[in-house]
VOPAGU-508842 format. One line per 3 residues: number of its first residue (from 1); their letters; for each residue x, y, z of N, C-alpha, C. Coordinates in steps of 0.001 Angstrom, whole numbers. Layout:
<atoms>
NUM> a> X Y Z X Y Z X Y Z | ...
</atoms>
This chain:
<atoms>
1> mla> -46909 32175 84689 -48034 31318 84456 -48155 30253 85487 | -47107 29954 86201 -47115 28830 87121 -47366 29234 88572 | -47417 30562 88882 -47670 31009 90249 -49175 31043 90508
4> svc> -49636 30871 91775 -51068 30921 92098 -51295 31613 93422 | -52488 32172 93604 -52860 32824 94847 -54043 32069 95422 | -53921 31598 96654 -54967 30737 97228 -55470 31315 98542
7> kri> -56761 31562 98668 -57356 32045 99909 -58244 30937 100469 | -57982 30522 101676 -58701 29409 102287 -59886 29921 103112 | -60998 29183 103109 -62159 29514 103924 -61954 28934 105313
10> gpa> -62224 29716 106343 -62060 29268 107715 -62953 28089 108025 | -62500 27154 108895 -63255 25949 109219 -64657 26256 109721 | -64810 27343 110491 -66115 27663 111055 -67139 28020 109995
13> lka> -66683 28452 108832 -67600 28867 107777 -67920 27749 106806 | -67146 26676 106822 -67299 25658 105799 -68638 24937 105881 | -69097 24576 107088 -70331 23810 107229 -71548 24577 106718
16> pll> -71782 25840 107189 -72946 26563 106675 -72873 26835 105179 | -71680 27123 104677 -71551 27380 103249 -71846 26120 102448 | -71401 24964 102953 -71660 23695 102274 -73149 23408 102243
19> ama> -73840 23664 103380 -75275 23425 103440 -76019 24316 102454 | -75617 25582 102384 -76251 26515 101447 -76048 26056 100011 | -74826 25587 99721 -74526 25133 98362 -75379 23928 97995
22> mla> -75591 23005 98972 -76396 21820 98699 -77845 22195 98424 | -78384 23146 99209 -79757 23586 99005 -79909 24255 97649 | -78918 25088 97300 -78960 25772 96012 -78907 24768 94879
25> gma> -78104 23729 95052 -77973 22708 94021 -79273 21960 93812 | -80031 21708 94900 -81292 21007 94759 -82344 21863 94083 | -82212 23196 94234 -83211 24101 93695 -83013 24399 92222
28> mpa> -81781 24155 91689 -81477 24517 90316 -81516 23310 89392 | -81891 23510 88126 -81846 22412 87154 -80418 22056 86809 | -80213 20860 86241 -78860 20394 85939 -78139 21329 84984
31> saq> -78889 21971 84074 -78244 22848 83097 -77546 24025 83747 | -77891 24327 85010 -77270 25459 85685 -75808 25206 85995 | -75338 23976 85796 -73930 23694 86039 -73026 24524 85136
34> ttd> -73548 25041 84050 -72749 25902 83170 -72801 27349 83640 | -73584 27641 84678 -73842 28977 85235 -74453 29917 84212 | -74908 29379 83090 -75581 30168 82048 -74721 31309 81511
37> lvs> -73414 31208 81685 -72527 32270 81233 -71803 31931 79939 | -71665 30648 79628 -70928 30243 78436 -71692 30678 77188 | -71027 31397 76312 -71662 31910 75097 -72131 30781 74195
40> qsh> -73313 30932 73641 -73846 29968 72680 -73597 30414 71246 | -73085 31638 71073 -72906 32185 69727 -71452 32263 69277 | -70497 32226 70238 -69076 32326 69905 -68257 31404 70812
43> frv> -67107 30984 70329 -66123 30311 71177 -65210 31415 71692 | -65438 31807 72941 -64782 32996 73500 -63535 32603 74303 | -62404 33079 73864 -61114 32686 74431 -60439 33865 75120
46> cad> -59922 33622 76335 -59121 34628 77050 -57663 34380 76685 | -56937 35421 76246 -55555 35199 75815 -54718 36459 75922 | -53414 36242 76067 -52432 37321 76054 -52159 37701 74601
49> pan> -52168 38999 74266 -51961 39411 72879 -50512 39357 72415 | -49572 39139 73352 -48153 39175 72980 -47375 38160 73794 | -47750 36897 73661 -47128 35849 74472 -46643 34693 73604
52> tpf> -45936 35020 72537 -45365 34007 71646 -44435 33077 72439 | -44500 31769 72229 -45215 31041 71177 -46618 30589 71561 | -47118 31008 72744 -48419 30540 73209 -49566 31215 72465
55> ssk> -49662 32527 72592 -50751 33252 71940 -50250 34606 71476 | -50902 35105 70459 -50520 36396 69900 -51719 36997 69179 | -51778 38319 69178 -52894 38999 68527 -52907 38765 67026
58> dls> -51755 38393 66450 -51741 38065 65021 -52128 36602 64775 | -52522 35896 65869 -53035 34516 65815 -51988 33503 65378 | -50712 33796 65657 -49626 32906 65239 -49187 31914 66313
61> gfe> -49735 32009 67530 -49316 31122 68606 -49950 29740 68527 | -49351 28769 69208 -49914 27414 69144 -51244 27309 69888 | -51449 28153 70909 -52759 28149 71561 -53825 28719 70638
64> nki> -53449 29665 69775 -54384 30167 68757 -54800 29043 67818 | -53828 28222 67414 -54123 27119 66492 -55017 26069 67153 | -54768 25798 68430 -55612 24846 69154 -57024 25401 69315
67> adv> -57132 26692 69578 -58449 27334 69669 -59199 27221 68351 | -58478 27333 67243 -59099 27166 65922 -59745 25786 65797 | -59032 24767 66268 -59530 23394 66193 -60812 23244 67013
70> maa> -60811 23785 68239 -61974 23685 69111 -63176 24417 68509 | -62944 25639 68037 -64031 26437 67484 -64631 25781 66248 | -63774 25227 65396 -64258 24577 64178 -65148 23390 64515
73> dlg> -64768 22593 65507 -65575 21435 65883 -66925 21874 66452 | -66907 22952 67225 -68150 23453 67809 -69032 24167 66787 | -68440 24518 65643 -69184 25247 64626 -69487 26667 65032
76> lpl> -68575 27267 65833 -68771 28629 66327 -67632 29535 65873 | -67926 30806 65605 -66850 31750 65297 -66006 32000 66540 | -64706 32210 66327 -63764 32418 67424 -63729 33891 67808
79> qye> -63793 34154 69097 -63743 35530 69601 -62753 35608 70756 | -61845 36588 70721 -60814 36721 71762 -61088 37892 72698 | -60752 37688 73954 -60640 38773 74925 -59159 38860 75263
82> wfp> -58509 39938 74800 -57059 40078 74970 -56742 40788 76285 | -55791 40213 77029 -55352 40817 78296 -53981 40243 78628 | -53022 41062 79078 -51686 40552 79393 -51722 39463 80466
85> mai> -50939 38410 80277 -50851 37301 81224 -50028 37752 82426 | -50704 38406 83364 -50050 38947 84555 -51072 38925 85690 | -50733 39536 86813 -51658 39592 87939 -52973 40212 87483
88> gfv> -54075 39549 87780 -55384 40045 87396 -55926 39445 86115 | -55119 38610 85439 -55538 38062 84156 -56844 37271 84264 | -56903 36307 85169 -58098 35469 85295 -59296 36299 85742
91> rkt> -59086 37162 86714 -60185 37982 87239 -60757 38917 86184 | -59887 39523 85381 -60322 40511 84400 -60866 39898 83114 | -60728 38615 82972 -61199 37968 81733 -62261 36918 82037
94> lie> -61836 35782 82526 -62734 34645 82739 -63789 34938 83807 | -63357 35410 84965 -64278 35614 86079 -65276 36722 85778 | -64850 37729 85025 -65767 38816 84660 -66621 38466 83439
97> nrc> -66597 37209 83009 -67435 36709 81918 -67171 37435 80598 | -65937 37798 80360 -65573 38390 79071 -65193 37304 78066 | -65029 36075 78555 -64631 34939 77729 -64980 33673 78502
100> dvi> -64793 32517 77872 -65243 31266 78491 -64163 30217 78697 | -62963 30427 78150 -61918 29419 78302 -60542 30055 78161 | -59616 29590 78981 -58191 29895 78834 -57573 28643 78234
103> igf> -56943 28751 77088 -56474 27565 76366 -55321 26868 77081 | -54460 27608 77771 -53342 26983 78475 -53289 27392 79934 | -53479 26424 80853 -53448 26722 82287 -52917 25495 83018
106> aqg> -51956 25696 83911 -51330 24568 84611 -52338 23830 85486 | -52265 22515 85469 -53165 21674 86253 -52995 21934 87743 | -54128 21989 88460 -54088 22078 89903 -54237 23476 90467
109> hdm> -54367 24482 89626 -54539 25852 90114 -56014 26100 90397 | -56326 26556 91625 -57725 26650 92023 -58410 27937 91575 | -57722 28783 90814 -58381 29976 90295 -59355 29624 89175
112> vln> -59161 28459 88568 -60040 28007 87490 -60426 26554 87753 | -61404 26078 86990 -61721 24655 86953 -60954 24083 85772 | -60054 23141 86038 -59218 22578 84985 -59937 21497 84196
115> tnh> -59741 21500 82886 -60141 20355 82076 -59092 19265 82266 | -59258 18142 81593 -58181 17161 81515 -56986 17824 80838 | -55783 17396 81193 -54618 17991 80556 -54491 17491 79120
118> yyt> -53999 18350 78246 -53831 17959 76840 -52373 17911 76419 | -51473 18332 77311 -50060 18031 77099 -49300 18182 78409 | -48177 17506 78473 -47252 17616 79598 -45903 18002 79025
121> say> -45244 18973 79645 -43919 19365 79186 -43022 19620 80396 | -41763 19891 80134 -40786 20057 81204 -39824 21184 80868 | -39139 21645 81885 -38071 22617 81648 -36957 21960 80836
124> vlv> -36256 22778 80086 -35221 22255 79190 -33913 23028 79364 | -32840 22376 78941 -31541 23023 78838 -31278 23267 77356 | -31064 24525 76994 -30784 24883 75606 -29293 25176 75484
127> skp> -28622 24500 74557 -27169 24651 74406 -26792 24678 72933 | -25534 25002 72664 -25054 25046 71283 -24730 23636 70795 | -25133 23307 69576 -24782 21992 69008 -23269 21818 68972
130> gsa> -22814 20631 69359 -21387 20346 69341 -20621 20811 70556 | -21303 21489 71496 -20611 21952 72702 -20408 20785 73662 | -19556 20999 74660 -19247 19945 75635 -20441 19584 76506
133> iet> -21464 20450 76526 -22626 20194 77384 -23879 19860 76564 | -23713 19587 75303 -24874 19331 74434 -25706 18151 74913 | -25080 17157 75528 -25811 15963 75959 -26211 16003 77437
136> vdh> -25967 17118 78118 -26340 17232 79536 -27866 17201 79658 | -28387 16337 80545 -29832 16223 80702 -30300 16369 82148 | -29396 16821 83033 -29799 17123 84408 -28822 18142 84994
139> lad> -29319 18942 85928 -28548 20073 86445 -27469 19667 87441 | -27436 18388 87830 -26380 17904 88725 -25156 17423 87950 | -25215 17482 86629 -24099 17025 85802 -22867 17904 86057
142> drl> -21732 17271 86347 -20510 18003 86674 -20020 18892 85532 | -20442 18613 84311 -19999 19423 83181 -20538 20852 83236 | -21543 21083 84077 -22103 22429 84208 -21359 23275 85239
145> kgl> -20516 22651 86048 -19797 23377 87098 -18945 24491 86493 | -19049 25671 87063 -18239 26799 86631 -18753 27514 85397 | -19866 27040 84820 -20409 27668 83626 -21452 28727 83995
148> tlg> -21741 29601 83067 -22750 30636 83260 -24035 30202 82567 | -25064 29954 83365 -26349 29531 82837 -27358 30665 82935 | -28154 30834 81902 -29252 31787 81960 -30437 31140 82641
151> iva> -31098 31871 83539 -32233 31333 84275 -33232 32451 84546 | -34508 32154 84377 -35551 33115 84720 -35653 33149 86241 | -35424 34312 86823 -35401 34449 88284 -36712 33978 88904
154> gsp> -36600 33148 89931 -37783 32671 90631 -38466 31486 89999 | -37961 30980 88881 -38572 29810 88247 -38090 28538 88942 | -38844 27429 88863 -38505 26201 89606 -37076 25684 89435
157> pat> -36472 25744 88237 -35113 25204 88117 -34076 25959 88942 | -34388 27191 89334 -33426 27968 90125 -33097 27263 91441 | -34081 26582 92025 -33847 25845 93271 -32850 24712 93046
160> hma> -33004 23993 91952 -32080 22900 91627 -30681 23452 91318 | -30627 24577 90641 -29330 25182 90352 -28621 25584 91637 | -29368 26149 92588 -28776 26525 93875 -28266 25295 94608
163> rng> -29037 24234 94566 -28657 22985 95236 -27378 22405 94654 | -27172 22635 93361 -25998 22079 92679 -24865 23091 92503 | -24937 24217 93196 -23859 25193 93164 -23713 25946 91863
166> lig> -24828 26140 91145 -24765 26785 89836 -25293 28222 89831 | -25835 28658 90960 -26466 29984 90997 -25445 31120 91044 | -24312 30870 91659 -23308 31931 91829 -22919 32621 90529
169> kak> -22764 31856 89461 -22354 32418 88174 -23527 32579 87197 | -24734 32258 87639 -25881 32312 86746 -26223 33756 86373 | -26809 33916 85191 -27300 35222 84760 -28823 35198 84848
172> pyk> -29412 36034 85736 -30874 36020 85894 -31579 36879 84854 | -32786 36455 84507 -33652 37204 83602 -35007 37380 84285 | -35714 38425 83945 -36961 38766 84630 -38034 37698 84447
175> lmv> -38825 37505 85517 -39939 36562 85477 -41206 37221 84947 | -41581 38356 85531 -42817 39032 85161 -42504 40249 84307 | -42878 40191 83050 -42652 41310 82142 -43875 41492 81249
178> drr> -43956 42638 80617 -44965 42874 79597 -44350 42450 78278 | -44810 41318 77744 -44198 40770 76540 -44365 41671 75320 | -45220 42669 75412 -45340 43620 74314 -44104 44514 74229
181> ies> -43348 44561 75341 -42196 45460 75433 -40879 44700 75449 | -40816 43600 76203 -39565 42848 76300 -39826 41351 76380 | -38822 40564 76004 -38940 39115 75997 -37679 38487 76575
184> pae> -37698 38136 77871 -36515 37539 78504 -36025 36275 77800 | -36937 35452 77317 -36528 34203 76657 -35750 34493 75382 | -36251 35412 74583 -35552 35752 73343 -34193 36379 73651
187> qmi> -34126 37186 74710 -32848 37781 75088 -31873 36715 75557 | -32388 35723 76285 -31538 34636 76770 -30951 33844 75607 | -31782 33552 74611 -31302 32816 73442 -30271 33646 72682
190> adl> -30512 34944 72556 -29547 35822 71879 -28225 35857 72638 | -28296 35875 73968 -27076 35881 74784 -26317 34569 74639 | -27045 33467 74513 -26402 32168 74305 -25672 32147 72964
193> qag> -26313 32629 71937 -25696 32661 70618 -24472 33579 70589 | -24520 34655 71407 -23416 35610 71443 -22285 35169 72365 | -22496 34074 73112 -21457 33579 74007 -21442 34228 75369
196> eid> -22480 35015 75700 -22537 35658 77010 -22967 34689 78103 | -23671 33653 77730 -23989 32559 78647 -23643 31249 77941 | -23464 30187 78730 -23075 28892 78161 -24272 28014 77823
199> aav> -25408 28253 78484 -26631 27491 78225 -27798 28261 78824 | -29003 27931 78380 -30212 28582 78886 -31140 27538 79481 | -31720 27847 80636 -32691 26961 81271 -34054 27625 81149
202> lwg> -34958 26999 80397 -36244 27611 80081 -37379 26592 80173 | -38594 27093 80359 -39787 26262 80305 -39868 25664 78902 | -40167 24365 78816 -40078 23614 77580 -40707 24234 76346
205> pig> -41979 24661 76402 -42580 25253 75203 -41848 26500 74719 | -41283 27266 75643 -40563 28489 75260 -39174 28142 74736 | -38435 27342 75515 -37095 26948 75092 -37121 26126 73819
208> gyy> -38133 25255 73689 -38248 24438 72492 -38506 25269 71255 | -39380 26254 71390 -39741 27101 70251 -38568 27969 69801 | -37995 28721 70735 -36908 29625 70362 -35616 28872 70064
211> gkq> -35399 27766 70765 -34222 26959 70486 -34279 26343 69096 | -35447 25866 68714 -35632 25291 67376 -35396 26346 66302 | -35926 27550 66512 -35743 28630 65549 -34271 28976 65359
214> agl> -33502 28898 66445 -32095 29287 66406 -31166 28136 66055 | -31705 26933 65827 -30876 25785 65495 -30064 25272 66669 | -30561 25448 67888 -29848 25028 69096 -30340 23663 69574
217> tvt> -29600 23070 70494 -29971 21774 71065 -30870 21997 72274 | -32005 21329 72309 -32984 21473 73393 -33145 20122 74082 | -32781 20054 75361 -32809 18788 76098 -33706 18894 77325
220> pll> -34803 18137 77395 -35671 18167 78578 -34921 17700 79823 | -35182 18369 80936 -34551 18031 82213 -35480 17085 82976 | -35304 15788 82758 -36215 14791 83295 -35603 13969 84430
223> keq> -34387 14276 84843 -33711 13445 85837 -33419 14178 87138 | -34079 15307 87353 -33799 16076 88566 -34330 15349 89804 | -33558 15397 90876 -33934 14767 92136 -34419 15823 93121
226> gap> -35477 15515 93849 -35977 16445 94858 -36907 17493 94275 | -37490 18287 95181 -38436 19330 94787 -37695 20605 94374 | -38357 21433 93582 -39676 21238 92964 -39568 20422 91690
229> rlf> -40672 19861 91266 -40682 19114 90013 -40497 20087 88853 | -39991 19589 87760 -39737 20444 86600 -40620 20090 85402 | -41661 19289 85623 -42610 19009 84549 -44010 19389 85020
232> yri> -44851 19813 84079 -46196 20272 84419 -47195 19812 83371 | -48394 19467 83836 -49490 19095 82945 -50307 20344 82645 | -50583 20567 81371 -51276 21774 80951 -52692 21444 80494
235> tmg> -53642 22198 81006 -55054 21994 80766 -55655 23235 80095 | -56951 23199 79877 -57708 24410 79596 -58401 24804 80895 | -58640 26090 81088 -59266 26554 82316 -60620 27189 82043
238> vrq> -61623 26804 82844 -62953 27409 82748 -63361 27894 84133 | -64502 28573 84217 -64952 29077 85508 -65328 27930 86444 | -65077 28136 87742 -65475 27145 88732 -66972 26881 88626
241> gel> -67353 25612 88707 -68756 25227 88671 -69283 24874 87301 | -68529 25197 86233 -69029 24957 84884 -68665 23541 84414 | -69286 22557 85064 -68933 21160 84832 -69345 20673 83452
244> vwk> -70498 21114 82976 -70950 20680 81654 -69997 21184 80572 | -69570 22430 80682 -68631 23034 79732 -67282 22327 79793 | -66836 22029 81015 -65584 21289 81185 -65655 19932 80479
247> rkl> -66769 19211 80657 -66897 17896 80033 -66925 18007 78514 | -67550 19051 78003 -67578 19242 76560 -66169 19453 76023 | -65382 20278 76704 -64007 20524 76276 -63159 19266 76419
250> nsl> -63390 18488 77475 -62668 17215 77627 -62927 16306 76430 | -64182 16269 75983 -64539 15452 74827 -63817 15925 73567 | -63722 17244 73396 -63029 17796 72232 -61527 17509 72291
253> irk> -60953 17587 73483 -59530 17290 73645 -59245 15843 73257 | -60066 14913 73765 -59874 13499 73419 -59985 13291 71909 | -60979 13903 71318 -61241 13733 69894 -60098 14245 69027
256> hqg> -59476 15334 69454 -58475 16005 68622 -57051 15901 69180 | -56802 14948 70099 -55489 14873 70738 -54353 14736 69738 | -54530 13902 68729 -53477 13741 67723 -53181 15032 66996
259> eid> -54221 15764 66648 -54051 17041 65957 -53371 18061 66862 | -53754 18059 68145 -53129 18962 69111 -51638 18641 69256 | -51309 17353 69359 -49905 16949 69460 -49110 17437 68249
262> dil> -49704 17329 67067 -49013 17769 65855 -48747 19275 65882 | -49713 20024 66376 -49531 21480 66486 -48378 21780 67433 | -48385 21140 68582 -47363 21403 69596 -45964 21026 69115
265> tgy> -45823 19851 68545 -44505 19432 68069 -44023 20318 66925 | -44961 20833 66141 -44593 21753 65074 -43985 23040 65586 | -44311 23400 66821 -43746 24591 67455 -42529 24268 68316
268> gvp> -42074 23022 68267 -40893 22637 69032 -41156 22324 70487 | -42419 22189 70875 -42744 21906 72276 -42353 20466 72612 | -41482 20243 73596 -41139 18874 73992 -42302 18251 74763
271> lid> -42857 17181 74246 -43987 16518 74889 -43482 15362 75733 | -43915 15333 76987 -43433 14368 77977 -44576 13457 78385 | -44258 12234 78802 -45322 11361 79295 -45929 11943 80570
274> dmg> -47081 11422 80963 -47844 12017 82061 -47098 12069 83387 | -46143 11179 83597 -45399 11135 84852 -44087 11900 84790 | -43798 12509 83640 -42586 13300 83520 -41312 12490 83453
277> nal> -41404 11238 83006 -40233 10354 83010 -39481 10290 81678 | -40214 10496 80583 -39597 10318 79264 -40389 11093 78222 | -39797 11238 77034 -40509 11864 75943 -41740 11048 75597
280> kts> -42814 11722 75225 -44061 11051 74915 -43926 10236 73639 | -44477 9036 73673 -44499 8176 72487 -45714 8524 71655 | -45497 8723 70367 -46607 9086 69492 -47676 8013 69501
283> ak> -48943 8462 69499 -50060 7532 69492 -50351 7034 68085 | -49682 7616 67073 -49939 7241 65692 -49304 5901 65368
</atoms>
């Protein structure tokens, strides 16, 4: 979910394309900012059918619950376009106008137009309660030396683990899989419980959800030094150019932020302040 593909327009083409865009903008009414593609009859959501705890075809994911909140406020029936969260997801769903919003998309990815972020989370260390590393909150902690950590291959914490000499004994798990068939996170948690690894390093919403279910200790990694960062702001994603739709969703996010926070915390998602420095303080 965190990888992106970016194609840049050559400098020689930018000026004429900009001029054409300006002329087109003057010729169209303001309502065209929605590109006339957003459905007026349904709240159409693009989602993975087997991506627990985010989304699921049985509607048990936290993104499903957030979509329920948005649809109810809009007074529209909810409609899903199901497609695996893999290469081609955005193109085959949002861009092809099969749906109008992706409920969870990392801020700053240019494949979509991002709304305001509605939560920030971080990678976490999942460990057994009462273990010697239960209170470890950064990967440079000497207590991790010589231990076997589970890590999703190619994920941002792997760089920090390499920097701190932890990769040699690490157990890698697949990054890109079809969640309908296998679940690296669930396997990692099972391996931790079985003693095959000493701790698991996972993206916060995933580690928080499965760690909570298993009664394990989940600690956000908020003290890492150097790149890459281990916290991310999560937005909703809409088609480029759909500014009116984006503003409408921003308004709904502001209106329902407390309810959204409650949904997320109910799933064990660690909520972090916007700068990634500390756990978020409840607005209640």
